[in-house]
MDAnalysis code that builds the backbone (N, CA, C; Angstrom):
import MDAnalysis as mda
import numpy as np

u = mda.Universe.empty(339, n_residues=113, atom_resindex=np.repeat(np.arange(113), 3), trajectory=True)
u.add_TopologyAttr("name", ["N", "CA", "C"] * 113)
u.add_TopologyAttr("resid", np.arange(1, 114))
u.add_TopologyAttr("resname", ["UNK", "UNK", "UNK", "UNK", "UNK", "UNK", "UNK", "UNK", "UNK", "UNK", "UNK", "UNK", "UNK", "UNK", "UNK", "UNK", "UNK", "UNK", "UNK", "UNK", "UNK", "UNK", "UNK", "UNK", "UNK", "UNK", "UNK", "UNK", "UNK", "UNK", "UNK", "UNK", "UNK", "UNK", "UNK", "UNK", "UNK", "UNK", "UNK", "UNK", "UNK", "UNK", "UNK", "UNK", "UNK", "UNK", "UNK", "UNK", "UNK", "UNK", "UNK", "UNK", "UNK", "UNK", "UNK", "UNK", "UNK", "UNK", "UNK", "UNK", "UNK", "UNK", "UNK", "UNK", "UNK", "UNK", "UNK", "UNK", "UNK", "UNK", "UNK", "UNK", "UNK", "UNK", "UNK", "UNK", "UNK", "UNK", "UNK", "UNK", "UNK", "UNK", "UNK", "UNK", "UNK", "UNK", "UNK", "UNK", "UNK", "UNK", "UNK", "UNK", "UNK", "UNK", "UNK", "UNK", "UNK", "UNK", "UNK", "UNK", "UNK", "UNK", "UNK", "UNK", "UNK", "UNK", "UNK", "UNK", "UNK", "UNK", "UNK", "UNK", "UNK"])
u.atoms.positions = np.array([
    [0.843, -1.177, 0.000],
    [0.000, 0.000, 0.000],
    [0.891, 1.244, 0.000],
    [0.622, 2.148, -0.893],
    [1.388, 3.374, -1.051],
    [0.502, 4.560, -0.701],
    [0.996, 5.431, 0.173],
    [0.220, 6.613, 0.541],
    [1.116, 7.832, 0.592],
    [0.597, 8.945, 0.071],
    [1.235, 10.249, 0.214],
    [0.199, 11.157, 0.859],
    [0.544, 11.698, 2.027],
    [-0.363, 12.576, 2.774],
    [-1.715, 11.885, 3.009],
    [-1.627, 10.582, 3.363],
    [-2.796, 9.733, 3.632],
    [-3.717, 9.542, 2.428],
    [-3.227, 9.855, 1.216],
    [-3.971, 9.619, -0.020],
    [-3.326, 8.421, -0.711],
    [-4.103, 7.385, -0.983],
    [-3.577, 6.213, -1.657],
    [-3.195, 6.567, -3.086],
    [-2.009, 6.113, -3.504],
    [-1.525, 6.382, -4.855],
    [-1.314, 5.055, -5.577],
    [-1.295, 5.073, -6.919],
    [-1.027, 3.837, -7.656],
    [0.369, 3.320, -7.327],
    [0.506, 2.008, -7.200],
    [1.812, 1.414, -6.932],
    [2.744, 1.727, -8.099],
    [3.948, 2.199, -7.806],
    [4.889, 2.514, -8.891],
    [5.400, 1.241, -9.557],
    [5.828, 1.373, -10.799],
    [6.426, 0.237, -11.491],
    [7.910, 0.122, -11.158],
    [8.472, 1.163, -10.550],
    [9.863, 1.131, -10.115],
    [10.077, 2.035, -8.912],
    [11.034, 1.656, -8.056],
    [11.367, 2.475, -6.903],
    [12.859, 2.338, -6.616],
    [13.470, 3.466, -6.310],
    [14.873, 3.476, -5.881],
    [14.923, 4.212, -4.550],
    [15.558, 3.605, -3.547],
    [15.707, 4.229, -2.240],
    [17.182, 4.559, -2.049],
    [17.456, 5.820, -1.811],
    [18.831, 6.261, -1.562],
    [18.916, 6.704, -0.103],
    [19.913, 6.192, 0.617],
    [20.102, 6.565, 2.012],
    [21.436, 7.300, 2.130],
    [21.391, 8.486, 2.724],
    [22.609, 9.284, 2.856],
    [22.715, 9.817, 4.285],
    [23.921, 9.817, 4.806],
    [24.140, 10.367, 6.139],
    [24.238, 11.876, 6.079],
    [23.594, 12.544, 7.024],
    [23.757, 13.989, 7.189],
    [24.883, 14.192, 8.177],
    [25.913, 14.899, 7.741],
    [27.097, 15.072, 8.579],
    [27.539, 16.528, 8.598],
    [28.370, 16.828, 9.582],
    [29.005, 18.147, 9.621],
    [30.148, 18.147, 8.604],
    [30.726, 19.288, 8.404],
    [31.884, 19.375, 7.506],
    [33.035, 18.562, 8.106],
    [33.741, 17.876, 7.237],
    [34.870, 17.064, 7.696],
    [36.022, 17.968, 8.111],
    [36.596, 17.664, 9.261],
    [37.770, 18.392, 9.756],
    [38.851, 17.374, 10.084],
    [40.043, 17.840, 10.318],
    [41.160, 16.965, 10.691],
    [41.616, 17.301, 12.101],
    [41.928, 16.245, 12.874],
    [42.457, 16.484, 14.218],
    [43.981, 16.564, 14.163],
    [44.623, 16.693, 15.315],
    [46.086, 16.844, 15.372],
    [46.824, 15.629, 14.811],
    [46.181, 14.470, 14.794],
    [46.802, 13.264, 14.251],
    [46.581, 13.120, 12.746],
    [45.827, 14.068, 12.157],
    [45.539, 14.018, 10.730],
    [44.362, 13.128, 10.377],
    [43.628, 12.662, 11.392],
    [42.477, 11.807, 11.151],
    [41.232, 12.659, 10.838],
    [40.384, 12.139, 9.991],
    [39.138, 12.834, 9.664],
    [38.175, 12.732, 10.844],
    [37.525, 13.856, 11.160],
    [36.555, 13.917, 12.248],
    [35.309, 14.620, 11.729],
    [34.136, 14.025, 12.004],
    [32.873, 14.675, 11.637],
    [31.771, 14.152, 12.538],
    [30.695, 14.918, 12.617],
    [29.524, 14.516, 13.390],
    [28.473, 13.986, 12.428],
    [27.848, 12.875, 12.785],
    [26.774, 12.307, 11.985],
    [25.456, 12.631, 12.684],
    [24.551, 13.314, 11.966],
    [23.274, 13.741, 12.535],
    [22.140, 12.768, 12.240],
    [22.347, 11.853, 11.333],
    [21.299, 10.882, 11.002],
    [21.331, 10.510, 9.540],
    [20.556, 9.500, 9.207],
    [20.450, 9.037, 7.826],
    [19.100, 9.460, 7.273],
    [19.107, 10.051, 6.102],
    [17.878, 10.492, 5.441],
    [17.717, 9.730, 4.136],
    [16.459, 9.516, 3.766],
    [16.152, 8.767, 2.552],
    [15.629, 9.683, 1.451],
    [15.928, 9.303, 0.221],
    [15.323, 9.911, -0.958],
    [14.710, 8.775, -1.758],
    [13.419, 8.886, -2.019],
    [12.713, 7.879, -2.808],
    [12.534, 8.408, -4.220],
    [12.872, 7.606, -5.193],
    [12.585, 7.940, -6.580],
    [11.590, 6.898, -7.071],
    [10.365, 7.347, -7.291],
    [9.284, 6.466, -7.740],
    [9.053, 6.684, -9.218],
    [8.784, 5.602, -9.944],
    [8.543, 5.740, -11.384],
    [7.367, 4.874, -11.808],
    [6.678, 5.367, -12.809],
    [5.548, 4.674, -13.414],
    [5.778, 4.661, -14.919],
    [5.653, 3.487, -15.537],
    [5.818, 3.388, -16.990],
    [4.672, 4.114, -17.695],
    [3.466, 3.958, -17.156],
    [2.271, 4.602, -17.708],
    [1.402, 5.044, -16.542],
    [0.873, 6.249, -16.617],
    [0.017, 6.761, -15.554],
    [-1.103, 7.581, -16.184],
    [-2.365, 7.169, -15.943],
    [-3.486, 7.951, -16.491],
    [-3.446, 9.390, -15.975],
    [-3.949, 10.305, -16.780],
    [-3.887, 11.732, -16.458],
    [-4.523, 12.062, -15.110],
    [-5.661, 11.428, -14.780],
    [-6.311, 11.713, -13.504],
    [-5.476, 11.207, -12.327],
    [-4.803, 10.059, -12.488],
    [-3.936, 9.535, -11.426],
    [-2.719, 10.442, -11.235],
    [-2.165, 10.968, -12.326],
    [-1.035, 11.891, -12.228],
    [-1.452, 13.175, -11.527],
    [-2.615, 13.698, -11.874],
    [-3.105, 14.923, -11.229],
    [-3.319, 14.700, -9.735],
    [-3.879, 13.546, -9.363],
    [-4.100, 13.234, -7.949],
    [-2.775, 13.094, -7.213],
    [-1.800, 12.478, -7.862],
    [-0.481, 12.298, -7.258],
    [0.200, 13.637, -7.034],
    [0.156, 14.516, -8.026],
    [0.770, 15.842, -7.893],
    [0.071, 16.682, -6.830],
    [-1.218, 16.484, -6.647],
    [-1.970, 17.250, -5.665],
    [-1.956, 16.639, -4.277],
    [-1.339, 15.460, -4.116],
    [-1.368, 14.759, -2.832],
    [-0.487, 15.409, -1.777],
    [0.559, 16.094, -2.189],
    [1.481, 16.659, -1.205],
    [1.837, 18.093, -1.498],
    [1.848, 18.891, -0.437],
    [2.241, 20.298, -0.554],
    [3.110, 20.612, 0.652],
    [4.280, 21.164, 0.437],
    [5.197, 21.388, 1.556],
    [5.741, 20.054, 2.016],
    [5.681, 19.784, 3.319],
    [6.107, 18.493, 3.863],
    [4.875, 17.649, 4.137],
    [4.972, 16.347, 3.867],
    [3.831, 15.454, 4.002],
    [4.317, 14.048, 4.323],
    [3.476, 13.236, 4.995],
    [3.869, 11.861, 5.296],
    [3.776, 10.973, 4.061],
    [4.716, 10.029, 3.958],
    [4.744, 9.051, 2.870],
    [4.902, 7.671, 3.493],
    [4.049, 6.748, 3.085],
    [4.114, 5.370, 3.564],
    [4.508, 4.493, 2.392],
    [5.551, 3.675, 2.586],
    [6.058, 2.845, 1.489],
    [6.752, 1.607, 2.060],
    [6.910, 0.546, 1.256],
    [7.665, -0.636, 1.702],
    [9.166, -0.362, 1.580],
    [9.873, -0.372, 2.704],
    [11.305, -0.052, 2.727],
    [12.133, -1.311, 2.443],
    [13.338, -1.141, 1.885],
    [14.200, -2.309, 1.642],
    [14.567, -3.073, 2.912],
    [14.413, -2.450, 4.096],
    [14.728, -3.170, 5.336],
    [13.619, -4.139, 5.743],
    [12.570, -4.257, 4.909],
    [11.506, -5.218, 5.156],
    [10.320, -4.667, 5.935],
    [10.336, -3.387, 6.254],
    [9.235, -2.792, 7.012],
    [8.377, -1.908, 6.114],
    [7.161, -1.641, 6.576],
    [6.333, -0.616, 5.952],
    [6.675, 0.660, 6.696],
    [7.420, 1.544, 6.062],
    [7.978, 2.725, 6.721],
    [7.156, 3.958, 6.382],
    [7.056, 4.863, 7.350],
    [6.432, 6.164, 7.109],
    [7.462, 7.240, 7.420],
    [7.708, 8.121, 6.449],
    [8.640, 9.228, 6.622],
    [7.954, 10.521, 6.183],
    [8.486, 11.643, 6.613],
    [7.957, 12.949, 6.209],
    [8.854, 13.469, 5.095],
    [8.242, 13.811, 3.957],
    [8.993, 14.185, 2.748],
    [8.481, 15.480, 2.147],
    [9.210, 15.908, 1.146],
    [8.767, 16.964, 0.238],
    [9.101, 16.482, -1.161],
    [8.418, 17.053, -2.147],
    [8.735, 16.700, -3.526],
    [10.073, 17.313, -3.924],
    [10.849, 16.554, -4.667],
    [12.040, 17.069, -5.334],
    [11.669, 17.214, -6.803],
    [12.444, 16.604, -7.656],
    [12.168, 16.666, -9.098],
    [10.969, 15.800, -9.444],
    [10.192, 16.285, -10.424],
    [9.056, 15.537, -10.961],
    [9.142, 15.600, -12.480],
    [9.059, 14.428, -13.113],
    [9.195, 14.371, -14.566],
    [8.062, 13.529, -15.159],
    [7.651, 13.883, -16.350],
    [6.674, 13.078, -17.094],
    [7.054, 13.119, -18.563],
    [6.923, 11.976, -19.217],
    [7.248, 11.889, -20.642],
    [6.059, 12.287, -21.498],
    [6.009, 11.731, -22.666],
    [4.953, 12.066, -23.624],
    [3.574, 11.681, -23.129],
    [2.620, 12.515, -23.460],
    [1.224, 12.171, -23.188],
    [0.693, 11.464, -24.420],
    [0.120, 10.307, -24.198],
    [-0.447, 9.527, -25.296],
    [-1.921, 9.281, -25.006],
    [-2.627, 8.904, -26.027],
    [-4.041, 8.552, -25.862],
    [-4.161, 7.034, -25.894],
    [-4.875, 6.487, -24.924],
    [-5.117, 5.043, -24.879],
    [-6.605, 4.850, -24.595],
    [-7.303, 4.268, -25.533],
    [-8.738, 4.068, -25.370],
    [-9.495, 5.379, -25.228],
    [-8.998, 6.432, -25.888],
    [-9.636, 7.738, -25.823],
    [-9.330, 8.519, -24.553],
    [-8.455, 7.975, -23.703],
    [-8.094, 8.658, -22.455],
    [-6.602, 8.994, -22.460],
    [-6.235, 10.176, -21.955],
    [-4.819, 10.550, -21.929],
    [-4.035, 9.750, -20.878],
    [-2.842, 9.324, -21.270],
    [-1.945, 8.572, -20.394],
    [-0.545, 9.178, -20.520],
    [0.112, 9.428, -19.380],
    [1.484, 9.946, -19.372],
    [2.445, 8.774, -19.244],
    [3.583, 8.862, -19.926],
    [4.581, 7.796, -19.885],
    [5.824, 8.266, -19.145],
    [6.588, 7.292, -18.662],
    [7.872, 7.548, -17.994],
    [7.765, 8.642, -16.929],
    [6.805, 8.499, -16.027],
    [6.615, 9.453, -14.936],
    [7.593, 9.098, -13.818],
    [8.270, 10.111, -13.283],
    [9.227, 9.890, -12.202],
    [9.109, 11.017, -11.186],
    [9.102, 10.654, -9.905],
    [9.001, 11.642, -8.830],
    [10.019, 11.329, -7.748],
    [10.628, 12.391, -7.266],
    [11.620, 12.271, -6.205],
    [11.005, 12.807, -4.909],
    [11.062, 12.011, -3.857],
    [10.538, 12.402, -2.544],
    [11.717, 12.423, -1.573],
    [11.965, 13.575, -0.976],
    [13.139, 13.758, -0.129],
    [12.715, 13.894, 1.339],
    [13.301, 13.041, 2.180],
    [12.950, 13.033, 3.597],
    [13.373, 14.319, 4.289],
    [12.542, 14.771, 5.193],
    [12.803, 15.999, 5.960],
    [14.004, 15.842, 6.859],
])
């Protein structure tokens, strides 16, 4: 089950989870060793859909404004909820399928607060 701001969204056809440590600037001590503070690990989710109907894309774009909760299956095996904001959002060509508009190669980046 996928949710953005408690709104159910279509399951993506692809997902990439990037985990990065938030750290202070690296400094060197008197021994020449690197020293830094680690403040935590933050995730960036890149969700992609091969095809997404126009109404589903509109609902997805309208699901989050500012910071919002996102629920997704994490690679650690849990159903995780994090607070995110939108990063980059991309959509490919709009095509007609059965008289209805469909967007291709849709990709959205969600960055943890």
